[in-house]
N, C-alpha and C positions, 0 to 999 in steps of 0.2 A: 325217432321223429316225433315231434309234436303231432298229435291227433287234431284232426278238423274238428270244430265245434261252432256252431253260432252262438254268439254271446246271449245269454238270458239275464235279464236285469231282476236283481232280487227285489221283491216287493213286500211290505208289510204294512197293516193298517193301524191306525191309533189304538182301536179297540182291541187288538191283540196285546199290544203294548201295555195297556192299562192293567192288564192281569198280572204282568210280568216284573214291571218296574216300578220304583219308588216315583213320587211325583217329581222331585229333582231330576232324574234320569228321563221321565216322559217330556218335561221341557226340552231337555237337551236333544231328545229324538226328533222332535220338530226341526231343529236344526239340521241334523244329520239327513233326514229324508230330502231337504232342499239340496244339500250336496249331493245327493244320488241323482236326483232329477236334472240337476245342472250337468252332472257327468254324462248322463245319457242323453241329452240334447246337443251336448258338445261333441260326443263321438259317434252319435249313432248312424250317421251318414258315411264318415270317412274311416272309420275304424271297426265298427262292430261286424262289418260284413267281410272282414278280413279273413284269411284263411288260416291264421294260426289259431292255437287254443289257447288265448289270453284272456284274463278276466280284470278288466279295471275296478278297483274298490276304493272307497274312502275310509281312510285310517280311523277316522272318527267313529265309523259305524262298524266296526270290527266285528261285534257280536252278532252282526245280522248277515254277515257274508260267508258263514260255514258251509251253507249247502253249496256252494261253488267248488269247494275242493274236498268235500266228503262224500263219501257213498252211503247208500242207505244203511249200511252195517257200520258206519262212523269209522271208516278206514279211508286212507288218502287217495285221491284219484291219481294216478300215474300221470306223467307227461303233461305237467300243467305248470303255468306261470302265473303267478298273481302280481299285478301292477299298481302302484299307488297313483294317485291323482296327478303326480309331476311327470309321469311317464316313465318311471323308474321300476325296475324289478324289485317288488317288496319281498317276495319268497318264491322258490321253484319246488317243484315236486318232480323228483326223477324217475327213469323208465322203470325203476323196481319199486316205486310206490313209496320213497322215503324222501323225507325233506333234504335237499342238499343239491350239490352239483350233479352233473353227468358222470356216472361211474366210469372209470377208465380200465381197460381189461388188465393192464399191467400192474396196476396198484393193489395192495392189500387194503382190506375194507373192513372199517370199524363201524359199528352201530351202537348208538346209545337208545336205550328203550325206557320208556316212561310215559308220564302223563304231559300237563300242560307246562310243567318247569323245563321238561326237555323239548318241548314243541318250541317253547320260546315265542318271541314277537318279531316277526320279520325273519332276517337271516339269524338264525340261532347260533349258539355257541358251540354246538355240536356239528355244524358244517365246517370242516375244516381240511386243509392241505397239511399234513404233518410230514415234514422232510419233503423228499422227492417220490417216495414210493408208498405212502400211506393216506388213504382217504377216510374221512370220518363222517357219518350221517347222523341225522336225527329220526329215530323211530318213534317219537312221541306222538301220543294221541290226547286231545284236550279231553279232560273228564273221565280218562280210563280207570278202571279199578286195576287191582293187581293182577286179577284172573285175566282181565281183557289184555293187559300188557305181556304177560306171559303167553297167551294164545296166539297173539298178534307176531310176536317173537317167533315161537314155534312155526307158524304158517310162513313166514318170510323166510326162515332158515331152511325149511323144506324146498322153497323154491330157488334159494340163492345159497352161495357159499360166502359166509363171512368169516373173516381170520379172528374177530374178537367182538364179542356181544356183551356190553356193559348194561347191567339190568337195574333199574331203579324201581322199586315197588309203588311209587307214587304216592299221593295223599289222601286216596278215596277209600282205602281198607285199612286205615291205621287204627279204627277204633275197636277192632276185632283182634285179639292176639292169636286166635285159633285162625283167622283168614291169614293173617302174617305168616304164621307157621307153615299153614297148608302152602302157601304160594313159596315159599323158600324151598320146601320139600321137592318142588317141580323145577326149581332153577337149574339143577344139574341135568335135566333133559336136553337143556339148550346147549350145543356145543361151543366150545372156546369161550365159556362164561366167565364174566367178572361181576362183581356187585358194587353198587354204589349208593352211599347214604344221601340224603337230602339237608341242605341248609335251611335254617329260618331265621327271621329277623328279630325276633322278641325272646328275650332270655327267658328261662323257666320261671326263675324268681320274679321277674319283671311282669309276667303275665298273670301273677295272683293280684296285681293292683289295677284299678281302673285307669286305662289308658286312653280314653276318649279324647283327650286334649291332643294326642299325637297324631290325629287323623288329619290329612288335608285331602279335601274332595276336588282338587283342581282337576280341570279336564286335561292338562300336559301330563303325559307320561312320567316326565321328568320331574315334575313336582308333586304328584298325588302320592299319596301314602294311605293305604285302604286296609281292611281288615282280612275278608277272605271271600271272595266273589259277591254272591248276593246274600251271603248269611248274614243275620243281625248280630252285632257284636253284644257280648256282656262278659263280665272276668270269668265266670264259670265257662262258657264256650272256648274263650282265648286259651285259658288254663288247659282246658281238656285237650285243644287242638295240638298244643306245643308238647304237653304231656305225652299224648300218644305218638306223636312223631319221634320224640326222644326215645321212647320205649322201641319203637320199630326199628331206627337206626341202631340200638344196642343189640337187638335181636340179630339183625344183619352183620354187625360185627362177629357176634358169636357164632353164626352159622359159618361166615367166611374163614374164620379162624379154624373152626373144626375141621371142615373139609379143605383148607387150603386153597381158597378161592380167592385171587386177586382182589383188593377192595379199593376204590376209589373214594375215600371218606372226605366228601364235601362239608360234611358238618363240621369235622374236626378242623379242616382246613379254612374254614370260616369263622370258626369260634376262636376268640383270643381270650386269656387269662384276664386280661383288663376289660374286657368288653361286657358291661354290666347295662349299657344302654341299648335302645332299640336302634337297628341298624336301617334308618331310611337312607342312606347314602346307596347302598347296593341292591336294595329291595323296594318294591312298590306296593307291597302287602306282606302277609305273614312270611310266605313262601317262594314268590315269584321274583326272580331278579330284573333290574332294570336292565335295558340294552347296554347302558353305559359300563354294566359289571361284566359282561360276555367276554372281553379279551381276558379278564383275570381268571375265568373259569376254563376259556379255551385253552390258556396256558397251562393250567393243572392237568386238564384233560390230555393234552400232548405230551406232558412231561411222563404221565401215568402209561399212555400209550406206548412211548417210546422205550420204557423200560420192559414191556412185555414182548413186543414185536421187533 
């Protein structure tokens, strides 16, 4: 059952934003704050006193609403629905604290663990009903290191029984080969484990050249193409990012082969021998998929799980 909680409107002031965002984003922020205030005025009387634990959000203000669905330890708050300003469910967190539908006792349960790539935008590609007897959930945590991903997966596996744990090491530990190898050495501590590589939009050879002209700072997620979060672009930083992820993916393949661990190789699936250009169709930055690409990844996940369970 969804727990009761009186709605708390997230507030932030412009002084805080000045130290966090670029001038362009600060200008956009003023518009976003107005959207929040409009929502508060619209729903304060007739909705926010409702007994259900529901949070209305403005999708334009996505970076400012995380406190509504994360605990102090940066884990997901169970039994929570987030709604967009059209009154539709944007995403939900179920009773076991994973992003996805309500778990059914009779279904086999699959969890994909990772960072923001796995968390996704809105209803993610991991939130699936596979056939009639398998459910898949997202165990993604935005900004999580490989260490955090594995500790979170271990914690949830002590509390629940999952039939398959698909583990991505994410993007936040890729610079250190030692951290990659240490994380891989702990993967087999997680029961019923499989591994997953991560795809990226910029081919390694392409990352060696200046690609500033490829970026599009549109406010529309369907049109924008960015570098990587709030990181400043340079040829060196881009090349290092792609090189490090390529190395991590290769280490994952070697480890999976050595210990006979099932591997969902998304990098290989997304990579074509003809693809020498930046993939702006399926990605909105270096590593994050556009929601329009979710059905493709969901199909690959479904096929992979079907072969194992």
